[in-house]
C-alpha positions, 0 to 999 in steps of 0.5 A: 519525511517522517516528521512532515507526515507526522505533522500532517497526521496531527492535523488530519489523523484520518486522512488515508493519503497521509496514513498511506505516506507513513506506511509507504515511508515505513516500507521504504525503510524496510519496517514491514510489519509497521507498514502493514499497519499503517497501509491497513488503516489507510485503505479503511479511510480511502479507497484508492488504487495506490494504497492498494498497490502499496498494500500488495507490494508489502504483503508480497515482500513479506512473502504473502502472495495471496494477499498481494494478489488480492490487493493488486487486483483491487487496485486494478479494479479501481483504475484498469489502466495501471500497467505496472500493477498489471505486470506485478499480477502477471509475474506473480507466479512465475519463478 
């Protein structure tokens, strides 16, 4: 998967969706610092609810609840129908 994403980025280096895919690949591999770097870059190119959700998930797993909440809220503002993101926000402060 990483090879395919990198090939796509060679063709379109500023494609936010491709950058998000690389960031999410890093997230799934537990490479959170790299994921955060790529996802922050992705939102600079594309204002997309999925990217903001991914960014929120990354912040959350890294222990930054404030930025997780901020990005999940941005995601929800772009697409208010996201049940999964609503649940993440509701459960954020639960023990």
